[in-house]
C-alpha positions as CSV (number, residue, x, y, z in Angstrom):
1,X,90.7,62.6,9.9
2,X,88.0,61.5,7.5
3,X,88.5,62.1,3.8
4,X,85.1,62.4,2.1
5,X,85.0,62.1,-1.7
6,X,82.2,64.0,-3.5
7,X,81.3,64.4,-7.2
8,X,82.8,67.6,-8.6
9,X,80.1,67.9,-11.2
10,X,77.3,66.0,-12.9
11,X,73.6,65.3,-12.2
12,X,74.1,64.0,-8.6
13,X,76.5,66.7,-7.4
14,X,74.1,69.5,-6.6
15,X,71.5,67.3,-4.9
16,X,74.1,65.7,-2.7
17,X,75.6,69.1,-1.7
18,X,72.1,70.2,-0.7
19,X,71.5,67.2,1.5
20,X,74.9,67.6,3.2
21,X,74.1,71.2,4.0
22,X,70.7,70.2,5.5
23,X,72.5,67.5,7.4
24,X,74.7,70.2,9.1
25,X,77.9,69.3,7.3
26,X,78.5,72.7,5.8
27,X,81.3,72.6,3.2
28,X,83.6,75.6,2.7
29,X,84.9,75.7,-0.9
30,X,87.6,78.3,-1.9
31,X,87.5,79.0,-5.6
32,X,87.9,75.9,-7.8
33,X,90.0,74.0,-5.2
34,X,89.9,70.2,-5.3
35,X,89.8,70.1,-1.5
36,X,87.5,71.7,1.1
37,X,86.9,72.0,4.8
38,X,83.7,71.3,6.7
39,X,82.3,72.5,10.0
40,X,84.0,69.5,11.6
41,X,87.8,70.0,11.5
42,X,88.2,66.2,11.3
43,X,86.2,65.8,8.1
44,X,87.8,67.0,4.9
45,X,86.3,66.9,1.4
46,X,87.9,66.0,-1.9
47,X,86.1,66.7,-5.2
48,X,86.5,64.1,-7.9
49,X,84.7,62.6,-10.9
50,X,81.9,60.4,-9.8
51,X,83.4,57.7,-12.0
52,X,86.7,57.7,-10.1
53,X,85.2,57.8,-6.5
54,X,84.5,54.1,-6.2
55,X,88.2,53.3,-6.8
56,X,89.4,56.1,-4.5
57,X,87.3,54.7,-1.7
58,X,88.3,51.1,-2.4
59,X,92.0,52.0,-2.4
60,X,91.7,54.1,0.8
61,X,92.5,57.4,-0.9
62,X,89.1,58.4,0.6
63,X,87.4,56.9,3.6
64,X,83.9,57.5,2.3
65,X,82.4,58.8,-0.9
66,X,79.2,59.5,-2.8
67,X,78.7,58.0,-6.3
68,X,76.3,56.0,-8.4
69,X,75.7,52.3,-7.7
70,X,76.3,51.6,-11.4
71,X,79.8,53.2,-11.2
72,X,80.7,51.0,-8.2
73,X,79.8,47.9,-10.3
74,X,81.6,49.2,-13.4
75,X,84.8,49.6,-11.4
76,X,84.5,46.1,-10.0
77,X,85.0,47.2,-6.4
78,X,81.6,46.2,-4.9
79,X,83.4,43.6,-2.8
80,X,86.0,46.2,-1.6
81,X,83.6,48.8,-0.3
82,X,80.8,48.9,2.2
83,X,77.4,50.3,1.1
84,X,76.3,52.6,3.9
85,X,73.3,54.5,2.5
86,X,71.0,54.9,-0.5
87,X,70.2,58.5,-1.1
88,X,67.1,57.5,-3.0
89,X,67.7,59.9,-5.9
90,X,69.9,60.0,-9.0
91,X,67.9,57.0,-10.4
92,X,69.1,55.7,-13.7
93,X,69.2,52.4,-15.7
94,X,71.9,51.0,-17.8
95,X,70.1,49.6,-20.8
96,X,70.7,48.0,-24.2
97,X,69.2,50.0,-27.0
98,X,69.0,49.4,-30.8
99,X,67.9,51.6,-33.7
100,X,64.1,51.8,-33.9
101,X,64.1,50.5,-37.5
102,X,66.4,47.5,-36.7
103,X,65.3,43.9,-36.4
104,X,66.8,43.8,-32.9
105,X,63.9,43.7,-30.5
106,X,65.3,41.6,-27.6
107,X,68.6,40.1,-26.4
108,X,67.6,36.9,-28.3
109,X,68.1,38.9,-31.6
110,X,71.7,39.8,-30.7
111,X,74.0,37.5,-32.5
112,X,77.6,36.6,-31.8
113,X,80.1,39.1,-33.3
114,X,77.7,42.1,-33.0
115,X,79.3,45.3,-31.8
116,X,78.1,47.1,-28.6
117,X,79.2,50.7,-28.0
118,X,79.2,51.8,-24.4
119,X,80.8,53.9,-21.6
120,X,80.3,50.9,-19.3
121,X,82.5,48.2,-20.9
122,X,82.8,46.0,-17.7
123,X,79.1,45.9,-16.8
124,X,78.2,45.3,-20.4
125,X,80.8,42.6,-20.9
126,X,79.6,40.8,-17.7
127,X,76.0,41.0,-18.9
128,X,76.8,39.2,-22.2
129,X,79.1,36.7,-20.6
130,X,76.2,35.6,-18.4
131,X,74.1,35.1,-21.6
132,X,77.1,33.3,-23.2
133,X,77.0,35.7,-26.1
134,X,80.3,36.7,-27.8
135,X,79.9,40.3,-28.7
136,X,82.5,43.0,-29.5
137,X,82.6,45.8,-26.9
138,X,83.4,49.2,-28.3
139,X,84.3,51.6,-25.5
140,X,83.3,55.2,-26.1
141,X,83.7,58.3,-23.8
142,X,80.6,60.0,-25.0
143,X,77.9,60.5,-27.7
144,X,77.1,56.8,-27.5
145,X,73.7,57.3,-29.1
146,X,75.2,58.1,-32.5
147,X,77.3,54.9,-32.7
148,X,74.7,52.7,-34.5
149,X,74.1,55.4,-37.1
150,X,77.7,55.9,-38.2
151,X,78.6,52.3,-38.4
152,X,80.6,52.1,-35.2
153,X,78.2,49.6,-33.5
154,X,75.1,47.6,-34.0
155,X,73.6,48.5,-30.6
156,X,74.5,50.5,-27.5
157,X,74.7,50.1,-23.8
158,X,73.8,53.4,-22.2
159,X,72.7,55.1,-19.0
160,X,69.2,56.6,-19.1
161,X,66.8,58.2,-16.5
162,X,63.6,58.7,-18.5
163,X,64.5,57.3,-21.9
164,X,63.8,60.6,-23.6
165,X,67.3,61.0,-25.0
166,X,67.2,57.5,-26.5
167,X,63.8,58.2,-28.1
168,X,65.0,61.5,-29.5
169,X,67.9,59.6,-31.1
170,X,65.5,57.0,-32.6
171,X,66.7,54.2,-30.3
172,X,64.5,51.6,-28.5
173,X,65.3,49.9,-25.2
174,X,65.5,46.2,-25.6
175,X,66.9,45.2,-22.2
176,X,67.8,46.5,-18.7
177,X,71.2,45.6,-17.4
178,X,71.2,47.3,-14.0
179,X,69.3,50.0,-12.1
180,X,71.2,52.5,-10.0
181,X,70.8,55.2,-7.4
182,X,73.2,57.5,-5.5
183,X,75.0,55.7,-2.7
184,X,77.3,56.5,0.2
185,X,80.1,54.0,0.3
186,X,83.0,53.4,2.7
187,X,86.4,51.9,2.7
188,X,86.3,48.6,4.7
189,X,89.6,49.3,6.5
190,X,88.4,52.7,7.6
191,X,85.4,51.1,9.2
192,X,87.7,48.8,11.2
193,X,89.3,51.8,12.8
194,X,87.1,52.7,15.8
195,X,87.7,56.5,15.7
196,X,87.0,56.7,12.0
197,X,84.0,54.3,12.3
198,X,82.5,56.5,15.0
199,X,82.9,59.6,12.9
200,X,81.5,57.9,9.8
201,X,78.5,56.7,11.8
202,X,77.8,60.3,12.8
203,X,77.9,61.4,9.1
204,X,75.5,58.6,8.2
205,X,73.1,59.6,11.0
206,X,73.2,63.2,9.9
207,X,72.5,62.4,6.3
208,X,69.7,59.9,7.2
209,X,68.0,62.6,9.3
210,X,68.1,65.1,6.5
211,X,66.8,62.6,3.9
212,X,64.0,61.5,6.2
213,X,63.0,65.1,6.9
214,X,62.7,65.9,3.2
215,X,59.3,64.1,3.0
216,X,57.9,65.5,6.2
217,X,56.4,68.9,7.3
218,X,55.6,70.4,10.7
219,X,52.0,71.5,10.8
220,X,50.9,73.9,13.5
221,X,47.4,75.3,14.2
222,X,45.0,76.6,16.8
223,X,41.8,74.5,17.2
224,X,38.7,74.1,19.4
225,X,39.3,72.0,22.5
226,X,36.3,69.8,21.7
227,X,37.7,68.9,18.3
228,X,41.1,67.6,19.5
229,X,40.2,63.9,19.4
230,X,38.9,64.2,15.8
231,X,42.0,66.1,14.8
232,X,44.3,63.5,16.4
233,X,42.7,60.9,14.1
234,X,43.6,63.0,11.1
235,X,47.2,63.8,12.2
236,X,48.5,61.1,14.5
237,X,52.0,62.4,14.1
238,X,55.2,60.5,14.7
239,X,54.4,60.0,18.4
240,X,51.0,61.7,18.5
241,X,50.5,65.4,18.1
242,X,51.6,67.9,20.7
243,X,48.7,69.8,22.3
244,X,49.2,73.0,24.4
245,X,47.0,75.7,25.9
246,X,46.4,79.0,24.1
247,X,46.6,81.6,26.9
248,X,44.4,84.1,25.1
249,X,41.5,81.7,24.6
250,X,40.4,79.0,27.0
251,X,38.3,77.3,24.3
252,X,41.3,76.9,21.9
253,X,44.4,74.7,22.0
254,X,47.6,74.8,19.9
255,X,48.4,71.6,18.1
256,X,51.7,70.6,16.5
257,X,52.4,67.5,14.5
258,X,54.8,66.1,11.9
259,X,53.0,64.8,8.8
260,X,53.9,63.5,5.4
261,X,54.3,66.2,2.8
262,X,52.0,64.4,0.3
263,X,49.1,64.3,2.8
264,X,49.0,68.1,3.3
265,X,46.8,69.0,0.2
266,X,43.9,66.9,1.4
267,X,44.6,67.3,5.1
268,X,44.3,71.1,5.4
269,X,40.7,71.4,4.2
270,X,39.6,68.6,6.7
271,X,41.3,70.5,9.6
272,X,39.7,73.7,8.5
273,X,36.3,72.1,8.5
274,X,36.9,71.0,12.1
275,X,37.5,74.6,13.1
276,X,41.3,74.7,12.9
277,X,42.7,78.1,12.1
278,X,46.1,79.9,11.9
279,X,47.4,76.8,10.2
280,X,51.2,77.0,9.5
281,X,53.1,74.4,7.5
282,X,56.8,74.5,8.0
283,X,59.7,72.6,6.3
284,X,61.9,70.5,8.5
285,X,65.7,70.4,8.1
286,X,66.4,67.1,10.1
287,X,64.5,64.5,12.0
288,X,66.5,62.3,14.4
């Protein structure tokens, strides 16, 4: 059996669940249970805090798990787990920030003995150790932004996606410590077990196929036979478009192709100008 640890809440929880559903790994949750079944009886799910998942996977409590790259580094388990997949979302940066009206504009302005408030003490400590700076780390469990304004710390180390919250709290970014995205990680011993590894590889393949399909669309149309070559140049498709007869009209053919979502806006008018009609654009769940 594979135990799959997923975030029980937070900014990456909902996007991850949507990807897993598209991947075909439907999860059946009963009430507020900490455990759930999937469509595969050999894959069980446990819900936990994203912050705890790296350790659960490293210790073998879970075989695989989804969490932030920053949290893996914070837990000091990057050498104990295998990184299998980057979801490409949940982007965030751990940064150093100081009050806008302070004289601290770069790490060079940070003096020994200054206090740094953070929810990421290990990453922050490692960062300053590399710089050979002796600062005092103040570990907080929330509301880090307020620390410099109530005398708790001189600067903060905090996670940010857009920087908006920092700006609203009159803080300026002075340095980036690490950037992070949502990752799928695995216990190294689980990967040594052939049966578990085979099952984990199936999960990885399913997720990859769903993530790849998110940026693609299936475009279908009827078009004049004599315009097929011109249309093929516009939509080469993954292996070239599929062309089939239209039984009701000898002068028309049906064309199907997979295209990038961001190409559609400019592509449709060009196809229409070549005589394409009945154009349908359809989302794709998975591409293998």
